[in-house]
C-alpha positions in Angstrom: 80.9 89.3 132.0 79.6 88.3 128.6 76.1 87.8 127.4 75.6 84.3 126.1 72.7 84.5 123.7 72.2 80.7 123.4 72.0 80.3 127.2 70.1 83.6 127.7 72.2 84.8 130.6 75.4 86.5 131.6 78.5 84.4 132.0 81.7 85.3 133.7 84.2 85.1 130.9 87.1 87.3 130.0 86.9 88.4 126.4 89.8 90.2 124.9 89.2 91.8 121.5 92.3 91.5 119.4 92.8 93.2 116.1 93.0 92.0 112.5 93.4 93.4 109.0 90.3 93.8 106.7 90.6 94.6 103.0 87.5 95.6 101.1 87.5 95.3 97.3 84.8 97.0 95.2 84.5 98.3 91.7 86.5 101.4 92.6 89.5 99.7 94.1 90.5 98.4 97.5 90.8 99.8 101.0 92.6 98.2 103.9 92.4 98.8 107.6 93.0 97.3 111.0 90.1 96.9 113.4 88.9 94.9 116.4 88.3 91.2 115.6 84.6 91.4 116.2 84.4 93.6 113.1 84.8 90.4 111.1 81.4 89.2 112.0 79.9 92.7 111.8 81.2 93.0 108.2 80.0 89.5 107.3 76.6 90.3 108.6 76.6 93.6 106.7 77.2 91.5 103.5 73.7 90.0 104.0 72.4 93.3 102.6 74.3 92.7 99.3 76.5 95.9 99.3 78.3 96.6 96.1 80.5 99.5 97.3 82.6 100.2 100.4 80.2 103.0 101.4 77.3 100.6 101.3 79.1 98.0 103.3 80.1 100.5 105.9 76.6 101.9 106.1 75.2 98.4 106.5 77.7 97.7 109.3 76.4 100.5 111.4 73.6 98.3 112.7 76.2 95.9 114.1 79.1 98.3 115.0 78.6 101.9 116.0 82.1 103.3 115.2 83.6 101.1 112.4 82.1 103.1 109.5 83.2 106.5 110.9 86.7 105.2 111.8 87.3 103.9 108.2 85.8 106.9 106.5 87.8 109.3 108.7 90.9 107.3 108.0 90.3 107.6 104.2 90.0 111.3 104.5 93.4 111.5 106.2 94.9 109.1 103.7 93.6 111.2 100.8 95.1 114.4 102.3 98.6 112.9 102.5 98.9 110.6 99.5 98.6 111.0 95.8 98.8 108.3 93.1 102.2 109.6 92.1 103.4 110.3 95.6 102.8 107.6 98.1 105.8 108.4 100.4 103.7 109.1 103.4 101.9 105.7 103.5 105.1 103.9 102.5 106.9 105.4 105.5 104.0 104.4 107.9 103.9 100.9 106.5 107.7 100.6 106.9 107.9 102.1 110.5 104.7 101.4 112.3 103.8 98.1 113.9 101.3 96.3 111.7 98.5 96.7 114.2 99.0 100.5 114.2 99.0 101.1 110.5 96.3 103.6 109.3 93.5 103.1 106.9 94.8 103.1 103.3 93.8 102.7 99.7 95.5 99.9 97.8 97.3 101.9 95.0 100.6 100.2 94.3 102.6 97.0 95.1 103.6 98.1 98.6 100.1 98.9 99.7 98.8 95.7 98.0 101.3 93.6 99.9 100.4 95.3 103.1 96.7 94.8 102.5 97.2 91.0 102.5 99.5 90.8 105.5 98.3 89.1 108.7 97.8 91.5 111.6 97.7 89.7 115.0 94.4 87.6 114.6 94.5 87.5 110.8 93.4 89.1 107.6 90.1 88.9 105.8 89.3 90.1 102.3 85.7 91.1 101.4 85.4 91.2 97.6 82.1 92.9 97.1 82.3 92.7 93.3 82.6 88.9 93.4 80.4 88.5 96.5 83.2 86.5 98.2 84.6 86.7 101.7 88.2 85.2 101.8 89.5 84.2 105.2 93.2 84.5 104.3 94.1 83.9 108.0 91.6 84.0 110.8 92.3 82.9 114.3 89.4 84.8 115.8 86.2 83.0 114.8 85.4 81.1 111.6 82.9 83.1 109.6 79.7 81.4 108.6 76.9 82.1 106.1 74.4 82.7 108.9 74.7 83.4 112.6 74.5 86.0 115.2 76.5 89.1 115.8 76.7 91.1 119.1 76.4 94.8 118.6 79.7 96.7 119.3 78.9 99.9 120.9 82.2 101.6 120.3 83.9 100.3 123.4 82.8 96.7 123.8 80.4 94.0 122.6 77.0 94.6 124.1 74.1 92.2 124.9 72.2 93.2 121.8 72.3 90.3 119.3 71.3 90.4 115.7 70.8 87.4 113.4 72.1 87.4 109.8 72.1 85.2 106.7 74.1 85.7 103.6 72.2 85.6 100.3 73.0 82.4 98.3 75.3 84.1 95.8 77.8 84.9 98.5 80.6 82.5 99.3 83.0 82.3 102.2 86.4 80.7 101.7 88.1 78.7 103.1 
């Protein structure tokens, strides 16, 4: 069953959350990760708070998705423990051997990680460029992102009935 906000009632509908790749660019660099597709709307809604860093975006996303911030932050700790700018063997091996939907969180630090950060994973890949205030839907078969809308809260296991509205500031663009 799914809560349909516009109709104000529960509807019997099977909703399967797929996964997609998200790449976040800020003044410090870029980070890429795979998450459930509904994170696309949660991150878009978080952009309404005008974040300029990955940390600010993840913090803003907490009101729409309980676990996304901690999953990405924990993944970066693990990445940083196993990879150095001059020794990226660990992430290169994972990118080469794991199915795309199972790749860990990683920092974009070389050509191999840059290529992987732009590769479609199942439902797509979306780039959030915080510096340029631009959301780029490189490939998105989940739901077209819009400048304003509603986002269902993801409680860590599924989308709940809690719905929040958002509207991006005028300086943000979504392409295509």
